[in-house]
Steps between C-alpha positions, in 0.01 A plus 500: 500500500821386332769769517784548256727657761507493880693688765829315553512294819876461520589463869875472554620470862494816709837652601477361854407151375786513252737597783375203700553262207851630440575467872364145508739409220799591714664354808548806719276643772154619401423866565213505755367813329396287202275279713371804686401662171331182381316453829369856519119467519445758231746321269339161571157641422623667182663178376189297577281752320729514196523121488123457518446765232758344271347154536149633437617668179754242380508178704787333305688835480523504123591866528815438702721439195277637226725791410816290532351232275408757238859625504640148452264432211578835336875437527474186290748330733409141582584410863685179563301435817198657668489431872139459618433480872427669831712707741795260476513568127421870540795557735750304291589795269579707811734227624665441160446805276775374270297187429189684380441734208414446135588128509356404839172677579341490845122479535455418867230655718512479877228293664367344183360150463490269199146600388606865481812406304293291262276798420797723419711230334419603145554872556815466710661201328356384166460851356872568551588203274783373718701190428434360848287552809615440857201422723540524876182490705326317782606674821197729506264225388613303805444806719150548357563859393200504265292261705510132593622272225603140435798332334270412210411862435865601509585218261226605257633857491859389446396256227310779326797737509747241379265388223464861386878530494555173317226589254697812407827306466654635817746297697360449850709515816303393807642624828457297817312675779771625738510347848316666787405393851299809591317792342499822697166611361338168600609425859497141620483346153758239391543516121766226476266208412337708227835608358622141479175379339488775238866456412454129448222576255695779324799271450276227360328747266834620366611142436170414332498801268871544435526825695809603695458461876705748702547359849525808718365303796806276515732799467335708773381248760657413830489159668145561627365602156478863610658784305865504608542790746818597317279589203206681661388748763134403525497131409330556162682759291863455391772745585753593235699194603188291449462639150867422440420135579194509273696651214769235536234232449330678211795630296620162366145422384449815292 
């Protein structure tokens, strides 16, 4: 039966996860108590249960920003840029709170892949009537977070999102997939060849369609095409210094 209202499924990070993210943004020592709290069997089980329940109720997590979107729409303020992406986008406002607000709106969700972003693209981007959209995705597609995929499937999802944006007269900024040579949640996997292949296609798409390509890969890589250790703690997610480098690339293009 079609329902007019549903129970909100907004799932912001828990306090301990938020502490971890904030710690990962810095350069100092990591408090072992954070990892101990995350590794506690009861906490692991609770997170797994909550994650499974959330996905069964709302696989693309449309509820994550539902209330925030309603507030933006009600305000009548048109954002300059909506940032659509995964955990790298989600953590950016924590790294640079001065960069986000009414003009720059973050809509990243940790762990998400391009098909999930495509499903929520209208609700989290188009409905806000921004002037531009900044799309940064691919890391979790490469990792197979929502199941095995192919470059062609990723490309189809990105094309669909950018066509939606262009069809609503939004300027499109396409972010390069950041470099990575490992993924802690997928041991033994080398993502570098995938990253290079997807970025070649993203750059070509931007040139073909007149989008703006934002080359974060070049700004963050080291000589081996890994994420520069000066910019990361885990090889995938930027620290605050990594976000500084990303912002330096993006700012002149806005």
